C-alpha positions as CSV (number, residue, x, y, z in Angstrom):
1,M,327.8,215.4,157.1
2,M,330.5,215.1,159.7
3,T,332.6,212.9,157.4
4,S,332.3,215.5,154.7
5,L,333.5,218.3,157.0
6,T,336.4,216.2,158.2
7,D,337.4,215.5,154.6
8,V,337.3,219.2,153.8
9,A,339.4,220.0,156.8
10,I,342.0,217.4,155.9
11,T,342.1,218.6,152.3
12,T,342.4,222.2,153.4
13,R,345.4,221.3,155.7
14,K,347.0,219.4,152.8
15,I,346.6,222.4,150.5
16,I,348.0,224.8,153.0
17,R,350.9,222.4,153.8
18,Y,351.8,221.8,150.1
19,G,351.3,225.5,149.4
20,V,353.9,226.4,152.1
21,F,356.2,223.7,150.6
22,A,355.8,225.2,147.2
23,I,356.4,228.7,148.3
24,V,359.6,227.6,150.2
25,A,360.7,225.7,147.2
26,L,360.2,228.7,144.9
27,I,362.1,231.0,147.3
28,T,364.9,228.5,147.6
29,A,365.0,228.0,143.8
30,R,365.1,231.8,143.3
31,I,368.1,232.1,145.7
32,I,370.0,229.3,144.1
33,I,369.3,230.6,140.6
34,G,370.4,234.1,141.7
35,A,373.6,232.8,143.2
36,V,374.3,230.7,140.1
37,V,373.7,233.8,137.9
38,T,376.0,235.9,140.1
39,I,378.8,233.4,140.0
40,Y,378.4,233.0,136.2
41,R,378.5,236.7,135.7
42,K,381.7,236.9,137.8
43,I,383.3,234.1,135.8
44,F,381.9,235.2,132.5
45,P,381.2,238.9,132.8
46,A,379.1,240.6,130.1
47,P,381.2,242.5,127.6
48,P,381.2,246.3,128.1
49,P,379.4,248.4,125.6
50,K,381.5,249.4,122.6
51,P,383.5,252.6,123.1
52,T,381.6,255.6,121.8
53,I,384.6,257.5,120.4
54,S,382.4,260.7,120.0
55,F,385.4,263.1,119.9
56,G,387.0,261.4,117.0
57,K,390.8,261.3,117.0
58,L,392.4,262.8,120.1
59,P,395.3,265.2,120.2
60,K,398.5,263.7,121.4
61,L,399.2,264.3,125.1
62,P,401.4,267.4,125.7
63,F,404.1,265.6,127.6
64,R,407.1,267.8,128.4
65,Q,410.5,266.9,126.9
66,T,412.5,264.9,129.4
67,A,415.8,263.2,129.1
68,H,415.9,259.5,130.1
69,P,418.8,258.5,132.4
70,T,421.1,255.8,130.9
71,G,422.1,252.4,132.2
72,I,419.0,251.8,134.3
73,T,417.2,248.4,134.3
74,F,413.5,248.0,135.1
75,P,412.6,244.6,136.4
76,L,408.9,243.9,136.9
77,E,408.2,243.2,140.6
78,T,404.5,243.9,141.1
79,A,402.7,242.4,144.1
80,S,401.3,239.5,141.9
81,G,404.6,239.2,140.0
82,T,402.7,239.7,136.7
83,L,401.3,242.5,134.7
84,P,397.9,243.7,135.9
85,K,394.7,243.4,133.9
86,L,393.6,247.0,133.1
87,A,390.2,248.2,132.0
88,P,389.6,247.8,128.3
89,Q,388.2,251.3,127.9
90,A,387.9,254.6,129.8
91,K,386.2,258.0,129.7
92,V,387.8,261.0,128.0
93,F,386.4,264.3,129.4
94,F,385.9,267.5,127.4
95,M,387.8,270.6,128.6
96,P,386.2,273.8,127.3
97,K,388.6,276.2,125.5
98,L,389.2,279.6,126.8
99,S,389.7,282.6,124.5
100,A,390.3,286.3,124.8
101,N,387.5,288.8,124.5
102,L,386.8,292.5,125.1
103,L,386.3,291.8,128.8
104,S,389.4,289.8,129.4
105,L,391.4,292.6,130.9
106,S,388.5,293.7,133.0
107,T,388.1,290.2,134.3
108,A,391.9,290.1,135.1
109,K,391.5,293.4,137.1
110,D,388.6,291.9,139.0
111,K,390.7,288.8,139.7
112,A,393.6,291.1,140.9
113,G,391.2,292.9,143.3
114,G,389.9,289.6,144.7
115,L,393.5,288.5,145.4
116,N,394.3,291.8,147.3
117,F,396.2,293.4,144.4
118,K,395.6,296.9,143.1
119,P,393.5,296.7,139.8
120,E,394.6,300.3,139.0
121,S,398.3,299.3,139.1
122,V,398.0,297.2,136.0
123,Q,401.1,297.0,133.7
124,K,401.2,295.4,130.3
125,V,404.0,292.8,130.1
126,S,403.0,291.3,126.7
127,E,399.9,290.9,124.6
128,T,398.5,288.4,127.1
129,I,400.4,289.0,130.4
130,Y,399.5,291.8,132.8
131,R,401.2,292.6,136.1
132,F,399.6,294.1,139.3
133,S,401.1,295.4,142.5
134,H,399.9,294.3,146.0
135,K,397.9,296.7,148.0
136,N,400.1,296.5,151.1
137,A,403.1,294.3,150.5
138,P,406.1,294.0,148.1
139,A,404.4,291.4,146.0
140,T,403.4,291.2,142.3
141,L,400.7,289.3,140.5
142,E,401.0,288.3,136.8
143,V,397.9,287.2,135.0
144,N,397.4,285.7,131.6
145,I,394.2,287.3,130.4
146,V,393.5,284.5,127.8
147,S,394.1,281.4,129.8
148,G,393.4,282.8,133.3
149,I,396.6,281.3,134.8
150,F,398.5,283.5,137.2
151,S,401.5,283.6,139.4
152,I,402.4,285.5,142.6
153,S,405.8,286.5,143.9
154,Y,406.8,288.2,147.1
155,D,410.1,290.2,147.3
156,L,411.8,288.7,150.3
157,K,414.9,290.9,149.7
158,T,412.8,294.0,150.3
159,D,411.0,292.5,153.3
160,P,412.4,289.3,154.8
161,S,410.2,289.5,157.8
162,P,407.9,286.6,156.7
163,L,410.9,284.3,157.2
164,N,411.1,285.1,160.9
165,T,408.1,282.9,161.9
166,K,407.7,279.2,161.6
167,P,405.2,278.2,158.9
168,P,401.8,276.7,159.8
169,V,401.3,272.9,159.9
170,P,400.2,271.4,156.5
171,E,396.5,271.3,157.4
172,I,396.4,274.9,158.3
173,A,398.5,276.0,155.4
174,A,396.2,274.1,153.0
175,S,393.1,275.7,154.6
176,L,394.7,279.2,154.1
177,A,395.5,278.5,150.5
178,R,392.0,277.3,149.8
179,S,390.5,280.2,151.7
180,Y,392.6,282.7,149.7
181,L,391.3,281.3,146.4
182,S,387.8,281.0,147.7
183,S,387.8,284.7,148.7
184,A,388.5,285.6,145.1
185,N,386.0,283.1,143.7
186,L,388.9,281.1,142.2
187,L,388.5,277.8,144.1
188,P,387.3,275.2,141.6
189,A,384.9,272.5,142.8
190,D,387.2,269.7,141.7
191,L,390.3,271.0,143.3
192,T,389.6,268.8,146.3
193,G,392.0,265.9,145.8
194,P,395.2,265.1,147.7
195,V,397.3,267.8,149.3
196,V,401.1,267.4,149.1
197,H,403.3,269.6,151.3
198,E,407.0,270.4,151.3
199,F,408.8,272.3,154.1
200,L,411.3,274.9,152.8
201,K,414.2,276.8,154.2
202,L,416.2,279.7,152.8
203,Q,419.9,278.8,152.3
204,E,422.3,281.0,150.3
205,S,419.4,283.0,148.8
206,K,417.7,279.8,147.6
207,L,414.7,277.9,148.9
208,I,415.6,274.2,149.5
209,T,413.7,271.4,151.1
210,A,413.7,271.3,154.9
211,L,413.4,268.0,156.7
212,S,410.9,269.1,159.3
213,L,408.6,272.0,160.3
214,S,411.0,273.0,163.1
215,E,413.9,273.8,160.7
216,S,411.8,275.4,157.9
217,N,411.0,279.0,157.1
218,L,408.1,278.4,154.7
219,I,405.8,275.6,153.5
220,K,404.7,274.7,150.0
221,I,401.2,273.4,149.5
222,N,400.3,271.5,146.3
223,L,396.6,271.2,145.5
224,F,395.4,268.4,143.2
225,R,392.1,267.6,141.5
226,K,389.7,265.0,142.8
227,N,389.5,261.5,141.2
228,Y,387.7,261.4,137.9
229,D,385.7,258.2,137.2
230,H,387.5,256.6,140.3
231,L,390.9,257.3,138.8
232,P,393.6,259.7,140.2
233,V,394.5,262.8,138.3
234,M,398.3,263.2,137.8
235,T,400.3,266.3,136.9
236,P,403.5,266.5,134.8
237,D,405.5,266.1,138.1
238,P,403.4,263.9,140.5
239,N,405.0,265.7,143.5
240,N,403.9,269.2,142.3
241,G,400.4,270.4,141.7
242,N,399.4,272.7,138.8
243,V,398.1,274.9,141.6
244,W,400.5,275.5,144.5
245,F,401.3,278.1,147.2
246,I,404.3,278.9,149.3
247,L,403.2,280.3,152.7
248,S,404.8,281.9,155.7
249,G,403.8,281.7,159.3
250,T,403.2,285.4,159.9
251,T,399.8,286.5,161.1
252,E,399.8,289.4,158.7
253,R,397.6,288.3,155.9
254,E,399.3,290.4,153.2
255,K,402.6,288.6,154.0
256,Q,401.3,285.0,154.1
257,I,401.5,284.3,150.4
258,I,405.1,284.3,149.3
259,A,404.7,282.6,146.0
260,A,402.0,280.9,144.0
261,Q,401.2,279.4,140.6
262,Y,397.7,278.7,139.3
263,H,397.6,276.6,136.2
264,Y,394.1,275.4,136.3
265,F,391.9,274.6,133.3
266,P,388.2,273.4,133.8
267,V,386.9,270.0,133.0
268,D,383.3,269.5,131.9
269,E,382.4,266.3,133.7
270,S,379.1,266.1,131.9
271,Q,380.6,265.8,128.5
272,F,382.7,262.7,127.9
273,S,383.2,259.8,125.5
274,T,384.7,256.3,126.0
275,Y,387.8,255.2,124.1
276,P,389.5,251.8,123.9
277,L,392.8,251.4,125.9
278,I,396.0,249.5,125.3
279,T,396.7,246.5,127.5
280,S,399.3,246.4,130.2
281,E,401.3,244.1,128.0
282,V,401.4,246.8,125.2
283,A,402.2,249.4,127.8
284,W,405.1,247.3,129.2
285,S,406.5,246.8,125.7
286,Q,406.4,250.5,125.0
287,F,408.0,251.2,128.4
288,S,410.7,248.6,127.8
289,S,411.5,250.2,124.5
290,G,412.0,253.6,126.2
291,N,408.8,255.0,124.8
292,F,407.5,256.8,127.9
293,Y,407.3,260.1,129.7
294,L,409.6,260.3,132.7
295,A,407.4,262.1,135.3
296,N,409.9,261.7,138.2
297,I,413.2,259.9,138.5
298,G,412.9,260.1,142.3
299,A,416.0,259.4,144.3
300,N,417.3,257.1,141.6
301,K,420.4,257.7,139.5
302,E,422.1,256.3,136.4
303,N,422.9,252.6,136.3
304,D,420.4,251.9,139.1
305,N,418.1,248.9,139.2
306,I,414.6,250.3,139.5
307,K,411.9,247.7,140.3
308,I,408.5,248.5,138.9
309,R,406.0,247.9,141.7
310,K,402.7,249.2,140.4
311,I,401.0,249.7,137.0
312,Y,397.6,251.4,136.9
313,L,395.3,253.9,135.1
314,A,395.0,257.6,135.9
315,Y,394.2,260.9,134.1
316,Y,396.8,263.4,132.9
317,D,396.3,267.1,134.0
318,A,398.8,268.8,131.7
319,G,398.7,272.2,133.3
320,V,398.4,273.8,129.9
321,Q,395.3,274.4,127.8
322,T,394.2,271.2,126.1
323,D,390.9,269.9,124.6
324,F,390.5,266.8,126.8
325,L,391.3,265.2,130.1
326,Q,392.8,261.9,128.9
327,P,393.7,258.6,130.6
328,I,397.3,257.5,131.0
329,I,399.0,254.3,132.3
330,I,401.4,254.9,135.2
331,L,404.4,252.7,136.0
332,E,405.5,253.3,139.6
333,G,408.9,252.1,140.8
334,D,411.3,252.3,143.8
335,K,412.5,255.6,145.3
336,G,409.8,257.7,143.8
337,F,410.2,256.7,140.1
338,M,407.2,257.3,138.0
339,A,406.6,257.1,134.2
340,Y,403.5,257.8,132.1
341,I,402.3,256.2,128.8
342,P,399.2,257.3,126.8
343,A,396.5,254.8,127.5
344,V,394.2,255.2,124.5
345,T,395.1,252.9,121.6
346,S,397.3,254.6,119.0
347,D,394.6,254.4,116.3
348,Y,392.7,257.1,118.1
349,Y,395.4,259.7,118.3
350,G,395.8,262.3,115.6
351,E,399.0,264.1,114.6
């Protein structure tokens, strides 16, 4: 009987020991297999799903007409010394169209009131443009009742007093601009991207760039959209937003906004389709052939040697009414040079 119990105990211990070994082996094997699969997927990634192309052929991007400077060479000098590998496809986002209706003028009057202009002062400039006077300052507001874009201008000849106070620092100026839009329910949820500022001074009746806050009279604040699908959103001029404000440093609220432009068109982030993109090699070939949109020449001039430092994907925010927010390829060079090329393969662009 004792022998039998001893044998059972030994057998039990062996079962437990070998069971532990088996469990450890299984865990180790799982870790090894997982690591191998991870490494394999990094070396041989699964191909992305085919582009959906749900919107059919896309309208060509509304790039502005720009003249290309002559005699400039563009050597490629990226960090790697080679062309980057870009994503093979990207999302195209739908932008709802705006149209006039019987309430368009009433909506414009509400907008004018929210921006501290007098709704009853409305003047018809054209079939789509209406002008309003400010409640307490020599300023005017012009609103396009179809697109919703608007501009503000303050008459500094009539009242130059806003120039007498140094403008606020960029952070405060940006907060004032956003607060002004928010108070009129005109601050979009996606206008939360980078803020670019420029100090301005009045010289010979013209506003020119000032080097610092201390020598400036005003400050310009450019508001940009947030990233879409982890890509930056660029405007026709990368240094100027489609929504911008020029502000003074006065504490009188009616004299703070000296000028403004609001060219904003909504994007429906929930409605998108994927499209195939050209490679960086194709983009470089087009660029080398002069087939690009010159977004900014920067501080360069004719016959310069502009080294191209970066090539990457972004989205193009045209500042005019379009059907889609589309991807572009950006070529960024020395001294602020920047060029754009449509990123979607040419087969998917219409006339």
